[in-house]
C-alpha positions in Angstrom: 277.3 120.8 187.8 276.0 124.1 186.3 276.7 122.9 182.8 275.1 119.5 183.3 272.1 118.6 181.2 269.0 116.9 182.7 268.6 113.3 181.6 264.8 113.6 181.5 264.9 116.6 179.1 267.4 114.9 176.8 265.4 111.7 176.6 262.1 113.6 176.0 263.7 115.5 173.1 265.2 112.4 171.6 262.0 110.3 171.7 259.7 113.1 170.6 261.9 113.5 167.4 262.1 109.7 167.0 258.3 109.3 167.3 256.9 112.3 165.4 259.1 112.5 162.3 258.5 108.8 161.2 254.7 109.4 161.6 254.9 112.5 159.3 257.0 110.6 156.7 255.0 107.4 156.6 251.6 109.2 156.5 252.5 110.5 153.0 253.0 106.9 151.9 249.5 105.7 152.9 247.7 105.8 149.5 244.9 103.3 149.9 241.6 103.4 151.8 240.9 100.4 154.1 237.3 101.5 154.8 235.5 99.1 152.5 237.6 96.1 153.3 237.4 96.7 157.0 233.7 97.2 156.9 233.1 93.7 155.7 235.5 92.5 158.4 233.3 94.2 161.0 230.2 92.4 159.8 232.0 89.0 160.0 233.6 89.7 163.4 230.4 90.9 165.0 228.6 87.7 163.8 231.5 85.6 165.1 231.4 87.5 168.4 227.6 86.8 168.6 228.2 83.1 168.0 231.0 83.1 170.6 228.8 84.8 173.2 226.0 82.4 172.4 228.3 79.5 173.1 229.4 81.1 176.4 225.8 81.7 177.5 224.8 78.1 176.5 227.7 77.0 178.8 226.3 79.3 181.5 222.8 77.8 181.2 224.1 74.2 181.2 225.2 74.6 184.8 221.7 74.7 186.3 220.6 71.9 184.0 223.6 69.8 185.1 222.8 70.5 188.8 219.2 69.4 188.3 220.3 66.2 186.5 222.6 65.5 189.4 219.8 66.0 191.9 217.6 63.7 189.8 220.3 61.0 189.8 220.7 61.2 193.5 216.9 60.9 194.1 216.5 58.0 191.7 219.5 56.2 193.1 218.3 56.6 196.7 214.6 55.8 196.5 214.5 55.2 200.3 215.4 58.8 201.1 212.9 60.3 203.6 211.0 63.6 202.9 213.2 65.3 205.6 216.4 64.0 204.0 215.2 65.1 200.5 214.2 68.5 202.0 217.7 68.9 203.6 219.4 68.0 200.3 217.5 70.6 198.4 218.1 73.3 201.1 221.9 72.5 201.1 222.1 72.7 197.3 220.3 76.1 197.2 222.4 77.5 200.1 225.7 76.5 198.4 224.6 77.4 194.9 225.5 80.8 193.4 222.6 80.5 190.9 219.5 78.8 192.4 217.1 80.7 194.6 214.7 77.7 194.9 214.3 74.1 193.7 210.8 72.5 193.5 209.8 68.9 193.3 206.5 68.7 191.3 204.4 65.6 190.9 202.7 64.5 187.7 199.6 66.6 188.4 201.7 69.8 188.7 201.4 70.1 192.5 204.4 71.3 194.5 205.5 68.6 197.0 208.8 69.9 198.2 210.8 73.2 197.8 214.4 73.9 198.7 215.2 77.4 199.9 218.1 79.4 201.4 218.0 79.2 205.2 217.2 82.9 205.4 214.0 82.3 203.4 212.8 79.1 205.0 209.8 80.9 206.6 208.4 81.3 203.0 208.3 77.6 202.4 204.7 77.0 203.4 203.6 79.8 201.0 204.7 77.6 198.0 203.9 74.0 199.1 200.8 72.8 197.2 201.1 75.5 194.5 200.2 74.1 191.1 202.4 74.4 188.0 200.0 72.5 185.7 198.9 75.6 183.9 202.4 76.7 183.0 203.4 76.0 179.3 207.0 75.1 180.1 205.8 72.4 182.6 203.4 70.8 180.1 206.1 71.0 177.4 208.6 69.1 179.7 206.0 66.4 180.5 205.1 65.9 176.8 208.6 66.0 175.3 210.4 64.2 178.2 213.2 66.8 177.8 214.2 69.9 179.9 212.1 73.0 179.2 212.7 76.7 179.9 210.1 79.1 181.2 209.6 82.7 180.2 211.4 85.2 182.4 209.3 86.3 185.4 209.5 88.4 188.5 210.3 86.2 191.5 208.5 86.9 194.8 211.4 85.1 196.6 214.3 87.2 195.5 212.5 90.2 194.1 214.4 89.9 190.8 213.8 88.7 187.3 214.2 85.0 187.2 214.1 81.9 184.9 213.0 78.3 185.5 214.3 75.1 184.0 212.8 71.6 184.4 214.3 68.1 184.7 212.1 64.9 184.7 212.6 62.5 187.6 210.5 59.3 187.5 206.8 60.5 187.2 207.6 63.9 188.6 209.5 67.0 187.6 212.3 69.0 189.2 212.0 72.8 188.7 214.9 75.1 189.4 214.4 78.8 189.7 217.4 81.1 189.4 217.9 84.8 189.1 219.1 86.1 185.7 220.9 88.9 187.5 224.2 87.0 187.2 223.6 86.9 183.5 224.2 90.7 183.4 227.5 90.2 185.2 228.3 87.4 182.8 227.6 89.8 179.8 229.7 92.5 181.4 232.6 90.1 181.6 232.1 89.3 177.8 231.9 93.0 177.0 234.9 93.8 174.7 235.0 97.5 173.9 233.1 100.6 174.9 231.6 100.9 171.3 230.3 97.3 171.1 227.3 96.2 173.3 226.3 92.6 173.8 222.6 92.0 174.8 220.5 89.0 175.6 216.9 89.1 174.4 214.3 86.6 175.6 211.8 84.8 173.4 209.3 87.7 173.8 211.7 90.2 172.5 212.5 91.8 175.9 216.1 92.7 176.9 217.1 90.6 180.0 220.8 91.2 180.1 223.0 94.2 179.0 226.3 95.6 180.1 224.3 98.6 181.5 222.2 97.0 184.4 219.6 99.9 184.1 219.0 99.0 180.5 218.4 95.4 181.4 216.2 96.2 184.5 213.7 98.1 182.2 213.4 95.1 180.0 213.3 97.3 176.9 211.5 95.6 174.0 213.7 95.2 170.9 211.9 92.3 169.3 210.8 94.5 166.3 214.4 95.1 165.3 215.4 93.2 162.2 218.4 91.2 163.5 216.5 90.2 166.7 213.3 89.3 164.8 215.1 87.1 162.3 217.3 85.4 165.0 214.2 84.5 167.1 213.0 82.6 164.0 216.2 80.7 163.9 218.1 82.7 161.3 221.5 84.1 162.2 222.2 87.5 160.5 223.8 90.9 160.4 221.6 93.9 159.7 221.6 97.7 159.8 218.7 99.2 161.8 217.4 102.4 163.4 217.0 102.6 167.2 216.6 105.8 169.3 217.2 108.0 166.3 220.6 106.3 165.7 221.8 103.9 163.0 223.2 100.7 164.3 224.8 97.6 162.8 223.9 94.4 164.7 224.6 90.7 164.4 222.2 88.2 166.1 222.1 84.4 166.6 219.6 82.1 168.5 220.4 80.3 171.8 218.5 76.9 171.8 216.7 75.8 174.9 215.4 79.1 176.3 215.1 80.4 172.7 216.9 83.6 173.4 218.7 85.9 170.9 222.2 87.3 171.3 222.6 90.8 169.8 226.0 92.3 169.2 225.6 95.9 168.2 227.4 99.2 167.7 226.6 102.5 166.0 227.5 102.7 162.4 229.5 105.9 163.1 231.6 104.2 165.8 232.2 101.1 163.6 233.5 102.9 160.5 235.2 105.7 162.3 237.4 103.2 164.3 238.2 101.3 161.1 239.4 104.3 159.2 241.2 105.8 162.2 243.0 102.5 162.9 244.0 102.1 159.3 245.6 105.6 159.1 247.4 105.1 162.4 248.9 101.8 161.4 250.0 103.1 158.0 251.5 106.4 159.5 253.5 104.8 162.3 255.2 101.8 160.7 258.3 102.9 158.7 259.4 106.1 160.3 259.3 104.8 163.9 261.8 102.1 163.0 264.3 104.3 161.1 264.4 107.5 163.3 264.1 105.6 166.6 267.2 103.6 165.8 269.1 106.8 164.6 268.4 108.9 167.7 268.7 106.0 170.2 272.2 105.2 169.0 273.3 108.7 169.6 272.1 108.7 173.2 272.7 105.1 174.2 276.4 105.5 174.9 275.9 108.6 177.1 273.3 106.7 179.2 275.1 103.4 179.3 278.4 104.7 180.6 277.2 105.9 184.1 274.9 102.9 184.4 277.9 100.6 183.7 279.9 102.4 186.4 277.0 102.0 188.9 276.9 98.3 188.2 280.7 97.9 188.9 280.4 99.8 192.2 277.4 97.7 193.2 279.4 94.5 192.7 282.2 96.0 195.0 279.7 96.6 197.8 278.2 93.1 197.4 281.8 91.8 197.9 282.2 93.7 201.2 284.1 96.7 199.9 282.5 100.0 201.2 285.3 102.5 200.5 284.2 103.6 197.0 283.3 106.8 195.3 281.0 107.2 192.3 282.3 109.8 189.8 280.0 112.6 188.5 278.6 112.3 184.9 277.2 114.7 182.5 273.6 114.4 183.8 272.0 115.9 186.9 270.0 112.8 187.7 273.1 110.5 187.6 275.0 113.0 189.7 272.2 112.9 192.4 272.2 109.1 192.2 276.0 109.0 192.7 275.8 111.2 195.8 273.0 109.0 197.3 274.9 105.9 196.4 278.1 107.1 198.1 276.0 108.0 201.2 274.4 104.5 201.2 277.7 102.8 201.0 278.9 104.7 204.1 275.7 103.9 206.0 276.0 100.2 205.2 279.6 100.2 206.4 278.6 101.8 209.7 275.7 99.4 210.3 277.9 96.4 209.4 280.4 97.4 212.1 277.7 97.9 214.7 276.1 94.5 213.8 279.5 92.8 214.2 279.9 94.4 217.7 276.4 93.4 218.7 276.9 89.8 217.4 280.1 89.6 219.5 278.4 90.8 222.6 275.6 88.3 222.1 278.1 85.5 221.6 280.0 86.3 224.8 276.7 86.5 226.8 275.5 83.1 225.5 278.8 81.3 225.8 279.6 82.6 229.4 276.1 82.2 230.9 275.8 79.5 233.6 272.5 78.1 232.3 272.3 76.0 229.2 270.7 77.3 226.0 269.3 75.2 223.2 267.7 76.2 219.9 265.2 73.6 218.6 263.7 73.5 215.0 260.1 72.6 214.3 261.0 68.9 214.0 262.5 68.8 217.5 266.2 68.7 216.3 268.7 70.8 218.3 270.4 73.3 216.0 272.5 75.1 218.7 273.8 74.3 222.2 275.9 76.8 224.2 278.9 75.8 226.4 276.7 76.0 229.5 274.5 73.1 228.2 277.7 71.1 227.4 279.1 71.6 231.0 275.7 70.6 232.4 275.2 67.4 230.4 278.9 66.4 229.9 278.3 66.3 226.1 280.3 68.5 223.7 278.3 70.9 221.6 279.1 68.8 218.5 277.5 65.8 220.2 274.4 67.7 221.1 273.7 69.6 217.8 271.8 67.6 215.2 270.3 65.2 217.7 266.6 65.1 218.7 265.7 66.7 222.0 263.9 63.5 223.0 267.3 61.6 222.9 268.2 63.2 226.2 265.1 62.1 228.1 263.6 58.7 229.3 260.2 57.6 228.0 258.3 59.3 230.8 260.0 62.7 230.3 259.8 62.4 226.5 256.0 62.5 226.8 256.2 65.6 229.0 258.6 67.3 226.6 256.3 66.5 223.7 253.3 68.1 225.5 255.3 71.2 226.3 256.6 71.6 222.8 253.0 71.4 221.5 251.9 74.1 224.0 254.9 76.2 222.9 253.8 75.9 219.2 250.4 77.2 220.3 251.8 80.2 222.2 251.6 78.8 225.7 255.1 79.2 227.2 255.3 77.7 230.8 258.5 76.7 232.6 258.5 73.0 233.6 260.8 70.6 235.4 262.4 67.7 233.5 265.3 65.2 234.0 268.2 65.1 231.5 270.3 62.1 230.9 274.0 63.1 230.9 276.9 61.6 228.9 278.0 59.5 231.9 274.5 58.1 232.4 273.7 60.2 235.4 270.5 62.3 235.5 270.1 65.9 236.4 266.9 67.8 237.3 266.4 71.0 235.3 263.9 73.7 234.8 263.3 74.4 231.1 261.9 77.8 230.1 260.7 77.6 226.5 260.1 80.5 224.1 258.4 80.0 220.7 259.9 81.5 217.6 257.4 82.8 215.0 257.9 84.4 211.6 254.8 86.1 210.1 252.6 84.0 212.4 254.2 80.6 211.4 256.0 78.5 214.0 259.7 78.2 213.0 261.1 76.6 216.2 261.9 77.5 219.8 264.7 78.1 222.2 264.9 77.1 225.8 266.9 78.2 228.8 267.9 75.1 230.9 268.7 75.6 234.6 270.3 72.9 236.7 268.2 72.6 239.8 269.5 69.2 241.0 271.0 70.7 244.2 267.9 72.6 244.9 265.9 69.4 244.5 268.2 67.5 246.8 267.7 70.2 249.4 264.0 69.8 249.0 264.3 66.1 249.6 266.2 66.8 252.8 263.6 69.3 253.9 260.9 66.8 253.0 262.5 64.1 255.2 262.7 66.6 258.0 258.9 67.1 257.7 258.0 63.5 257.9 256.9 64.0 261.5 254.2 66.4 260.2 252.9 64.0 257.6 250.3 62.5 259.9 248.9 65.9 260.7 248.9 66.8 257.1 247.1 63.6 256.2 244.4 64.5 258.6 244.2 68.0 257.1 244.0 66.4 253.6 241.2 64.1 254.7 239.3 67.1 256.1 239.8 69.1 253.0 238.9 66.3 250.6 235.7 65.7 252.5 234.6 69.3 252.1 231.7 69.5 249.6 233.2 72.5 247.9 235.9 72.0 245.2 239.4 72.9 246.4 242.6 73.4 244.5 245.9 74.6 246.0 248.8 75.7 243.8 252.4 76.7 244.4 253.8 80.1 243.2 254.4 78.7 239.7 250.7 77.8 239.4 251.3 74.0 239.7 248.6 72.1 241.6 249.7 70.6 244.9 246.3 69.8 246.4 243.1 68.8 244.6 240.2 67.4 246.5 237.5 64.9 245.4 234.8 67.6 244.9 237.0 69.4 242.5 237.8 66.2 240.7 234.1 65.4 240.2 233.4 69.0 239.0 236.3 69.2 236.5 236.5 65.6 235.5 240.2 65.1 236.1 241.8 62.5 238.3 243.8 63.7 241.3 246.8 61.6 240.4 246.9 63.0 236.9 246.9 66.6 237.9 249.5 66.7 240.7 252.2 69.3 239.8 250.5 70.3 236.6 249.6 73.9 235.8 246.1 74.9 236.9 245.7 76.7 233.6 245.8 73.4 231.8 242.3 72.5 233.2 240.8 76.0 233.8 241.5 77.9 230.6 238.6 80.4 230.6 240.0 83.9 229.8 238.0 85.5 232.6 239.4 83.1 235.2 243.0 83.7 233.8 242.5 87.5 234.2 241.4 87.1 237.9 244.1 84.6 238.6 246.7 87.0 237.3 245.3 89.8 239.4 245.8 87.7 242.6 249.2 86.2 241.5 250.6 89.7 240.7 249.4 90.9 244.2 247.1 93.5 242.7 244.2 91.9 244.7 244.1 89.7 247.8 241.1 87.8 246.6 239.0 87.5 243.4 235.7 85.9 242.8 234.0 85.1 239.4 231.2 82.9 238.1 232.1 80.4 235.4 230.0 78.1 233.2 231.8 74.7 233.5 230.8 71.3 232.3 230.3 69.1 235.4 231.6 65.6 234.4 229.9 64.1 237.4 226.4 65.2 236.5 227.1 65.4 232.7 225.7 69.0 232.4 226.9 72.6 232.4 226.8 74.2 235.9 227.4 77.6 237.2 230.4 77.5 239.5 231.5 80.4 241.7 235.3 80.4 241.6 237.1 82.1 244.6 240.8 82.8 244.2 242.9 83.8 247.3 246.6 84.1 248.2 248.1 81.6 250.6 250.5 83.5 253.0 252.9 82.2 255.6 253.3 83.5 259.1 256.0 85.8 257.8 253.4 87.3 255.4 255.1 85.7 252.4 252.9 84.5 249.6 253.4 80.7 249.2 250.7 79.8 246.8 247.1 80.2 245.6 243.9 78.5 246.9 241.0 78.1 244.5 237.5 77.2 245.8 234.8 75.9 243.4 231.3 76.4 244.7 228.4 75.1 242.6 225.8 78.0 242.7 223.6 76.8 239.8 220.6 76.4 242.1 221.1 79.8 243.7 221.5 81.5 240.4 218.4 79.7 239.0 216.5 80.7 242.1 217.6 84.3 241.8 216.5 84.3 238.2 213.1 82.7 239.0 212.5 85.2 241.8 213.3 88.1 239.6 210.9 86.8 237.0 208.3 86.3 239.7 208.6 89.8 241.1 208.3 91.3 237.6 205.3 89.0 236.8 203.6 89.7 240.2 203.9 93.5 239.6 202.3 93.1 236.2 199.6 90.8 237.5 198.8 93.2 240.3 198.9 96.4 238.2 196.6 95.1 235.5 193.4 94.7 237.7 194.3 97.7 239.8 194.5 99.9 236.6 191.0 98.7 235.6 189.6 99.3 239.1 191.1 102.8 239.4 190.0 103.7 235.8 186.4 102.8 236.3 186.3 104.2 239.9 187.6 107.5 238.5 184.8 107.5 235.9 182.2 106.9 238.6 183.6 109.8 240.7 183.5 112.2 237.7 179.8 111.7 236.8 179.1 115.3 237.7 181.7 116.4 235.1 181.2 113.7 232.5 177.5 113.2 232.9 175.4 110.4 234.3 176.1 106.9 232.8 173.2 104.7 231.7 172.2 101.9 234.1 173.6 99.2 231.8 177.0 100.9 231.6 177.1 101.5 235.4 176.4 97.7 235.8 179.3 97.0 233.4 181.5 99.3 235.5 180.6 97.7 238.8 180.9 94.2 237.4 184.4 94.9 236.0 185.5 96.4 239.3 184.1 93.4 241.1 185.8 90.9 238.7 189.1 92.8 239.0 188.8 92.9 242.8 188.2 89.1 242.8 191.4 88.7 240.6 193.3 90.8 243.1 191.9 88.7 246.0 193.0 85.4 244.3 196.5 86.8 243.7 196.7 88.0 247.4 195.6 84.5 248.6 198.3 82.9 246.5 200.9 85.3 247.9 199.7 84.6 251.5 199.8 80.9 250.7 203.3 81.2 249.4 204.3 83.1 252.6 203.0 80.2 254.7 205.0 77.8 252.6 208.2 79.8 252.7 207.9 80.2 256.5 207.5 76.4 256.9 204.1 76.7 258.5 201.7 73.8 257.6 198.4 74.5 255.8 195.4 74.7 258.1 192.6 72.6 256.6 188.9 72.4 257.5 188.3 68.9 256.3 184.8 67.6 256.3 183.1 64.6 254.8 181.2 66.0 251.7 180.2 65.1 248.2 183.2 65.9 246.0 181.3 65.7 242.7 179.3 68.8 243.7 182.5 70.9 244.1 183.9 69.6 240.8 180.6 70.4 239.0 180.5 73.9 240.6 184.0 74.9 239.5 183.8 73.3 236.0 180.4 74.9 235.4 181.8 78.4 236.2 184.7 77.9 233.7 182.3 76.5 231.0 180.3 79.8 231.3 183.3 82.0 231.3 185.0 80.2 228.3 182.3 79.4 225.8 185.0 79.0 223.1 186.3 75.8 224.6 184.6 72.3 224.4 184.1 71.1 228.0 183.4 67.4 228.7 182.5 66.4 232.3 182.4 62.6 233.1 181.8 61.7 236.8 180.9 58.0 237.5 179.1 58.9 240.7 177.3 61.9 242.0 177.4 61.2 245.8 180.9 60.2 246.7 181.7 61.4 250.2 185.4 62.4 250.6 187.0 64.3 253.6 188.4 67.5 252.2 188.6 71.3 252.7 186.0 72.7 250.2 187.7 76.1 249.9 191.2 74.6 249.3 189.8 72.0 246.9 188.1 74.8 244.9 191.5 76.5 244.8 193.0 73.3 243.4 190.3 72.9 240.7 190.5 76.6 239.8 194.2 76.3 239.1 194.0 73.0 237.2 191.0 73.9 235.0 192.2 77.5 234.6 195.6 76.3 233.3 193.8 74.0 230.9 191.8 77.0 229.5 194.9 79.3 229.3 197.0 76.8 227.5 194.4 75.4 225.1 193.5 77.4 222.0 189.9 78.3 221.4 187.9 75.3 220.0 190.1 72.9 222.0 188.8 70.2 224.2 188.9 70.1 228.0 187.9 66.9 229.8 187.2 66.5 233.5 186.7 63.0 234.8 186.3 61.5 238.3 185.6 58.1 239.8 185.8 56.3 243.2 188.6 53.7 243.4 189.4 51.2 246.2 190.7 53.4 249.1 190.8 56.7 247.2 188.9 59.0 244.9 190.6 60.0 241.6 189.8 63.0 239.3 191.6 64.3 236.3 191.8 67.4 234.1 192.9 66.8 230.5 193.3 69.2 227.6 194.6 69.0 224.0 196.5 72.3 224.2 200.1 73.2 223.6 201.5 70.7 226.2 204.9 70.8 227.8 208.4 69.3 227.3 209.8 66.6 229.6 212.0 69.2 231.3 209.0 71.6 231.8 206.9 68.7 233.2 209.7 67.7 235.7 209.9 71.3 237.1 206.1 72.1 237.0 205.8 72.0 240.9 208.8 74.4 241.5 207.9 77.7 243.1 208.0 80.6 240.6 208.5 78.3 237.7 206.5 79.1 234.5 206.7 76.7 231.6 206.6 79.5 229.0 207.8 82.7 230.7 208.4 84.5 227.4 204.6 84.3 226.4 203.4 87.5 228.1 199.9 86.9 226.7 199.3 84.1 229.3 199.0 85.5 232.8 200.3 83.8 236.0 202.9 84.1 238.8 204.3 80.6 238.5 202.9 79.6 242.0 199.7 77.8 241.0 201.0 74.3 240.6 203.3 74.6 243.7 200.3 75.7 245.8 198.2 72.9 244.3 200.8 70.3 245.3 201.0 71.6 248.8 197.2 71.5 249.2 197.1 67.9 247.9 200.0 66.9 250.1 198.2 68.4 253.1 195.2 66.1 252.2 197.6 63.1 252.2 196.8 62.8 248.5 198.9 62.4 245.3 199.2 64.4 242.1 200.7 63.4 238.8 201.3 65.3 235.5 201.6 63.8 232.0 202.3 66.1 229.1 203.8 66.2 225.6 204.4 69.2 223.2 201.4 69.9 220.9 199.5 66.9 222.4 198.2 68.4 225.6 198.4 67.8 229.4 196.7 65.4 231.8 196.7 66.0 235.6 195.5 63.2 238.0 194.7 63.8 241.7 194.1 61.0 244.2 192.4 61.8 247.6 192.0 59.2 250.3 188.4 58.2 251.1 189.2 58.1 254.9 
């Protein structure tokens, strides 16, 4: 080993000699100068590169033109498309397009009618509708020529980037597509060939809009004065030398029709000719000697290297054939000696592992073949690929008769459907034991429990195996026990009748999670028939992960009882309800767990009530704190007049007025709370009904609001002025204050509020109507609920959510009727009918 040479050092020495000597010999033979000839080649290649880049960019620009033509074809072939459908089409195309940032539909006058935007920018749509394009040259050019026209590059306010627009005529209008030219820079970078050659795109004004260096393009450096660019913009392709930034360049330029851009392919003169000369010298110097000397030195070393490699190949073939008792001899190289030592160690390790694997395989075979239960391996198509002796003994079939047959061949039609369902669950990772009947070779049936286990390889399902246990004897014993319990059936039927009449949903399962009791309320809540769910796993209908977690906690005896709220779809009502699920263990008199009981309690109303009460408390605190803050603030100012100085009479009057107004607001809130307290306690409203002219009360309340809200247009239309109606004036003022106050709050300034009244046969009817924000059908339906606010998120509109509930209670106490009609953005009308006697 001490005299061994390193293979690495020997190879380096050989290839250095083989590479350097030929270069030195051949370099003497290079007698001609390629500079002049190669220089002309550079001019021609740069011009060809410019033309090729022009063609590529023309292809790049044809994509937006083609898209606009397709949109135009769609619009022309579907003249009945609505505005909303057209808008959705444009939005979808912009969203899925990698180019367009917006697409406009412009009429013949140049006015924007529709604009397609990415969903993240839809809020900007109104800023562009109605914008005129008539003054833009490219728009006029497109109308006059009837052909697509390109705009100058411009800064887009939508994307914040430099953009370009192209047109497409559709009927008597124009499609205009705006797209960022930022992808053009990425496109140019992909075309970029070498570090010394730069490809630039120059617009018709001579400004650089695309360059491999994004910073260069973002500055839009003007190069229109350069000779190749200037001539290309006039339509003349050329190659010219020019000065730029105190350097001499050689550039070739051609024109791109349509947008009238110029493609400039440029490199410094020094880089161009240096590379040509250097390449010529290298090519001349390396050709001859590399061939001769490489062959000479390679032949001298090839034998020494090939010999140990050939031996290694022979030994590898021996290992592949199962022979592990080999020894790799040392060679003259250190690297091969180390490889030989590692190779011998590897052969020994493979031999040891092969022996261990053989022993393990034998243990597994004995275990499978001697186990009492049956074992079957099933491929993804349902074919049995292995059956152990236990399954053969169980079914009276030999293993050869089982293997290769479909698993369904051993079941009747009913159990085939069950097996198919369980196989599908297994493929999805749900592995639940289930009972199923097998048909044996002699025609008899046995009852078994199959415990499946899915087999997956890198996430893909490759089959399954199942342990099959014969439970026929156990089932027969169960039948005997069931017959012995026949006397208890009547009592059980009574219990079942009681349980099924319970309004709460009830499910009882056995220890395997199979449902054995399932009452009518649970059926209505979960939408599954009782007969369908008997003996099925409860997890097949309640698959919520939170429920499964709590069920497992009770099943595993970590907890005696669990309770959780779930959002479930109530098939009876056709809506999502909040259901409180209680899970408890069922235990026998011997304190043995025999199953699980699950109670379903619909708590949607309670949760909604809790939410509304919480909102009411928060709103009430805010409504009370606002006037209190004002009262305390002004009172403090009045108390500190000695420190702050005496206030003018007008300001003192303002202070006192504000304190009085805020005090009245507190009084109204307190009255509402007291009224609510009466309602909650079930006490009836005490009325002081007297026969009096109702129009006077209506005029009084409406007049106050007209003074306090000069920004609204009040209309009061009362047919009579002396209709006598028995009513409590204080309570009726409270009703009118709520109704007119709501109309003022929910109608924007300038809106119209109409108050009308007239005597009808047997009753007097008055109404309050506004053209404010209105309510949805759901909001209108719930308007009389306590604590309900139609728009609780709008903190700018005060209120506790009690007003309409109090109004209805007062009208009901008068034996009257109240109706509400409303629609979003159209307003609200409230009608009240009071009996005349």
